[in-house]
ZAKE-618455 format. One line per 10 residues: number of its first residue (from 1); their letters; for each residue y, x, z of C-alpha. Coordinates in Angstrom, 2 decimals, m for minus. Layout:
# ZAKE-618455
NUM = a = Y X Z; ...
//
This chain:
# ZAKE-618455
1 = xxxxxxxxxx = 0.00 0.00 0.00; 3.46 1.35 m0.89; 5.52 2.55 2.06; 8.41 0.20 2.81; 11.73 1.80 2.03; 13.76 2.71 5.14; 16.92 0.69 5.70; 19.88 3.05 5.34; 23.44 2.47 6.50; 26.71 4.27 6.87
11 = xxxxxxxxxx = 30.46 4.38 6.40; 31.98 5.41 3.08; 35.65 5.95 2.33; 37.42 5.84 m1.02; 40.28 8.29 m1.40; 42.48 9.30 m4.28; 46.03 9.34 m5.46; 47.77 5.97 m5.51; 46.87 3.73 m8.45; 43.64 5.50 m9.41
21 = xxxxxxxxxx = 41.54 2.33 m9.08; 40.11 2.50 m5.55; 40.60 m1.19 m4.80; 39.25 m2.20 m8.22; 36.11 m0.13 m7.64; 35.56 m1.57 m4.16; 36.04 m5.13 m5.40; 33.59 m4.42 m8.25; 30.87 m3.10 m5.91; 31.31 m5.87 m3.36
31 = xxxxxxxxxx = 31.38 m8.45 m6.15; 34.33 m10.30 m4.69; 38.07 m9.80 m4.51; 39.09 m8.43 m1.11; 41.44 m5.53 m1.80; 44.62 m6.29 m3.68; 45.23 m4.59 m7.00; 48.37 m4.08 m9.04; 49.64 m1.51 m11.50; 52.17 m0.27 m8.93
41 = xxxxxxxxxx = 51.24 2.68 m6.70; 50.86 2.36 m2.92; 49.44 m1.14 m3.11; 46.92 m0.64 m0.29; 48.55 m0.13 3.09; 45.82 m0.77 5.63; 42.25 0.48 5.73; 40.34 m2.46 4.33; 36.80 m2.61 5.60; 34.31 m4.28 3.28
51 = xxxxxxxxxx = 30.56 m4.48 3.52; 27.87 m4.14 0.86; 24.31 m5.15 1.82; 21.08 m5.26 m0.18; 17.41 m4.48 0.45; 18.15 m0.72 0.43; 20.63 m0.88 3.28; 24.26 m1.46 4.17; 27.42 0.40 3.15; 30.69 m0.21 5.00
61 = xxxxxxxxxx = 33.62 0.77 2.78; 36.96 1.89 4.15; 39.62 1.77 1.44; 42.40 4.05 2.64; 46.03 4.13 1.61; 46.51 6.86 m1.01; 47.03 10.40 0.28; 50.51 11.54 m0.77; 53.57 13.30 0.64; 55.27 10.85 3.01
71 = xxxxxxxxxx = 58.91 9.83 2.47; 59.42 7.46 5.42; 57.71 6.19 8.58; 55.50 3.74 6.66; 54.48 6.62 4.37; 53.67 8.86 7.36; 51.55 6.11 8.91; 49.64 5.55 5.66; 48.91 9.28 5.21; 47.74 9.75 8.82
81 = xxxxxxxxxx = 45.34 6.80 8.50; 43.91 8.19 5.26; 43.41 11.72 6.57; 41.84 10.63 9.86; 39.32 8.51 7.97; 37.93 11.61 6.21; 36.49 12.90 9.50; 35.05 9.56 10.65; 32.79 8.63 7.74; 29.35 9.61 6.37
91 = xxxxxxxxxx = 30.44 9.98 2.75; 33.71 10.41 0.84; 34.27 9.06 m2.68; 37.21 10.85 m4.29; 38.43 8.84 m7.26; 40.30 10.68 m10.02; 41.65 9.93 m13.49; 39.77 11.29 m16.54; 41.94 14.32 m17.32; 41.79 18.12 m17.38
101 = xxxxxxxxxx = 45.32 18.31 m15.96; 45.05 18.61 m12.19; 48.46 18.04 m10.65; 49.98 18.75 m7.24; 48.80 15.40 m5.79; 45.18 16.14 m6.69; 45.42 19.71 m5.36; 46.86 18.38 m2.09; 43.76 16.18 m1.68; 41.44 19.10 m2.55
111 = xxxxxxxxxx = 43.11 21.10 0.28; 42.47 18.24 2.76; 38.81 18.12 1.71; 38.27 21.82 2.44; 38.58 21.03 6.16; 35.90 18.32 6.29; 32.12 18.70 6.49; 31.43 15.22 5.08; 29.70 15.17 1.63; 32.17 14.39 m1.17
121 = xxxxxxxxxx = 31.36 12.54 m4.41; 33.81 13.11 m7.24; 34.10 9.76 m9.03; 35.86 10.04 m12.39; 37.17 6.52 m12.99; 38.50 4.81 m16.14; 35.94 6.44 m18.49; 36.32 3.37 m20.73; 39.70 4.84 m21.77; 38.40 8.18 m23.13
131 = xxxxxxxxxx = 35.80 9.55 m25.57; 32.41 10.21 m23.93; 32.36 13.77 m25.31; 35.47 14.62 m23.27; 33.96 13.75 m19.88; 32.21 17.13 m19.50; 35.56 18.94 m19.82; 37.01 16.81 m16.99; 33.99 17.59 m14.80; 34.42 21.35 m15.43
141 = xxxxxxxxxx = 38.13 21.19 m14.56; 37.48 19.54 m11.19; 34.56 21.84 m10.33; 37.12 24.66 m10.23; 39.07 23.22 m7.26; 36.41 21.86 m4.87; 32.69 21.60 m4.10; 31.08 18.21 m4.69; 27.76 16.75 m3.57; 27.70 14.60 m6.76
151 = xxxxxxxxxx = 29.97 14.03 m9.76; 29.72 10.51 m11.19; 31.84 9.10 m14.07; 32.45 5.32 m13.85; 34.57 2.48 m15.15; 35.46 0.25 m12.19; 37.13 m2.22 m14.54; 34.10 m2.61 m16.82; 31.40 m1.99 m14.17; 30.04 1.02 m16.09
161 = xxxxxxxxxx = 27.83 3.32 m13.96; 28.73 1.55 m10.70; 25.04 0.76 m10.04; 24.22 4.47 m10.38; 27.03 5.23 m7.92; 25.56 2.80 m5.36; 22.08 4.30 m5.84; 23.43 7.82 m5.20; 25.28 6.68 m2.07; 22.11 5.23 m0.56
171 = xxxxxxxxxx = 20.34 8.55 m1.22; 22.92 10.37 0.94; 23.03 7.84 3.80; 20.55 8.19 6.66; 18.25 5.53 8.09; 20.36 3.33 10.32; 21.06 m0.11 11.75; 22.50 m3.15 10.01; 26.02 m3.31 11.44; 26.93 m6.69 9.93
181 = xxxxxxxxxx = 25.07 m9.86 8.86; 24.10 m9.78 5.18; 26.65 m12.49 4.34; 29.57 m10.55 5.84; 31.79 m8.96 3.20; 34.85 m7.95 5.24; 36.08 m7.57 8.82; 39.67 m8.32 7.81; 41.11 m11.40 9.52; 41.74 m14.20 7.02
191 = xxxxxxxxxx = 45.47 m14.15 7.77; 45.60 m10.46 6.81; 43.85 m11.07 3.47; 46.05 m14.10 2.75; 49.22 m12.05 3.36; 47.87 m9.26 1.11; 47.07 m11.73 m1.69; 50.63 m13.08 m1.57; 51.99 m9.51 m1.62; 49.79 m8.69 m4.61
201 = xxxxxxxxxx = 51.24 m11.59 m6.59; 54.77 m10.50 m5.66; 54.03 m6.94 m6.82; 52.51 m8.17 m10.07; 55.32 m10.55 m10.96; 58.37 m8.57 m9.86; 60.15 m5.76 m11.65; 59.68 m2.12 m10.70; 63.04 m2.23 m8.89; 61.34 m3.88 m5.88
211 = xxxxxxxxxx = 58.17 m1.81 m5.77; 57.25 m1.21 m2.13; 60.07 m2.84 m0.20; 58.10 m6.05 0.20; 56.02 m7.19 3.16; 54.51 m10.61 3.87; 54.34 m12.29 7.28; 52.14 m15.37 7.80; 54.17 m17.69 10.02; 51.64 m20.54 10.23
221 = xxxxxxxxxx = 48.09 m21.12 9.05; 46.63 m24.42 10.21; 43.70 m26.49 9.06; 44.29 m30.25 8.78; 41.81 m32.63 10.44; 38.70 m32.97 8.27; 38.92 m29.35 7.10; 39.76 m30.15 3.47; 43.29 m28.67 3.43; 45.00 m25.69 5.05
231 = xxxxxxxxxx = 48.78 m25.49 5.46; 50.13 m21.95 5.14; 53.76 m20.96 5.72; 54.59 m17.38 4.78; 57.72 m15.23 4.57; 58.22 m12.52 1.95; 60.37 m9.83 3.55; 62.52 m7.57 1.38; 65.10 m4.87 2.08; 68.19 m6.05 0.17
241 = xxxxxxxxxx = 70.10 m9.26 m0.60; 69.94 m8.44 m4.31; 66.12 m8.25 m4.01; 66.05 m11.66 m2.35; 67.72 m13.21 m5.39; 65.22 m11.58 m7.76; 62.23 m12.73 m5.68; 63.49 m16.32 m5.61; 64.44 m16.22 m9.32; 66.45 m18.67 m11.39
251 = xxxxxxxxxx = 66.23 m22.09 m9.69; 63.33 m20.76 m7.58; 61.16 m20.03 m10.66; 59.90 m16.58 m9.56; 59.02 m17.71 m6.03; 57.20 m20.71 m7.50; 55.22 m18.43 m9.85; 54.25 m16.08 m6.98; 53.20 m19.09 m4.88; 51.13 m20.68 m7.66
261 = xxxxxxxxxx = 49.30 m17.42 m8.45; 48.68 m16.67 m4.75; 47.48 m20.20 m3.95; 44.78 m19.96 m6.64; 43.29 m16.80 m5.07; 43.69 m18.07 m1.49; 41.85 m21.30 m2.34; 38.99 m19.26 m3.84; 38.89 m17.10 m0.69; 38.98 m19.95 1.83
271 = xxxxxxxxxx = 36.99 m22.36 m0.33; 39.35 m25.30 0.25; 42.67 m26.72 m0.90; 45.80 m24.89 0.29; 49.36 m26.13 0.75; 51.38 m22.87 0.51; 55.08 m22.68 1.37; 56.98 m19.43 0.83; 60.32 m18.25 2.20; 62.24 m15.02 1.55
281 = xxxxxxxxxx = 64.09 m13.02 4.24; 66.03 m9.75 4.15; 65.28 m7.13 6.81; 67.09 m3.92 5.92; 65.09 m0.66 6.10; 62.01 m2.31 7.64; 59.87 0.57 6.32; 61.63 2.98 8.71; 61.31 0.75 11.78; 58.26 1.33 14.00
291 = xxxxxxxxxx = 58.64 m2.17 15.44; 58.77 m3.92 12.06; 55.92 m1.86 10.58; 53.72 m2.99 13.50; 55.07 m6.52 13.19; 53.86 m6.70 9.56; 50.34 m5.68 10.55; 50.36 m1.93 9.99; 48.86 m0.75 13.28; 47.49 2.61 14.28
301 = xxxxx = 43.87 2.69 15.44; 43.45 1.83 19.08; 46.70 m0.10 19.40; 46.46 m3.48 21.03; 47.12 m6.53 18.91
//
């Protein structure tokens, strides 16, 4: 009789420069949208913990904010969270673009990785955008700057090679317990995911002039009797009065568009009808205020709620 495969489990983090496709890859592997994605860098601010379970075992993913040189207190917080994660996990997936040019941002990450003993997979993402013959040259370029346990080219967007990536991860994880029920896909509170979905729609619909100066606070989230409808009141916080006008749009058109797009995703997440009301407030320089950063849900590990 064949020996039953041991159940393996462990914690895996995805790192990489902002906008390299970490959230897209995690959503692809989990099979459900949890992490927000947009074509603007620095979309992910908190470590989002998602869970993948099958008969081989369980992988808990931590999607960190991108490692970059910090420009303000929010930036410093994001970088410290990302770098601390490297020492706490069983496996690191470093996502990179398919290129032979290795810039300062990539070299900065390579330096951070020299100090950790955790196995590192180099995951070359977006291979659907280049000729297959070129991939070997990208692999050679990255081999020059760091040592990797595995090098795996993938397309997170198209799902190319992501099954092979999962298979390789299970090979590196040790036998271990099942940390979460098999139907658990995230430990993020629903309010947190709802606020992130609204922020995603704001990032996607707004111009580049309001890239990161937007936070979302959930003021109220209440289920109506019978459980068929949830009322959600949320405030989009921006840094300038001129931004407020852009977010609201002509006769409220932009705010309505953000709300419509967000409601669709929130209803899919909560599996019920949602009545979403959005407001816009200006809080100048919130990204440099410790109090406001905590108030919008960006907490250091170990801090009390």
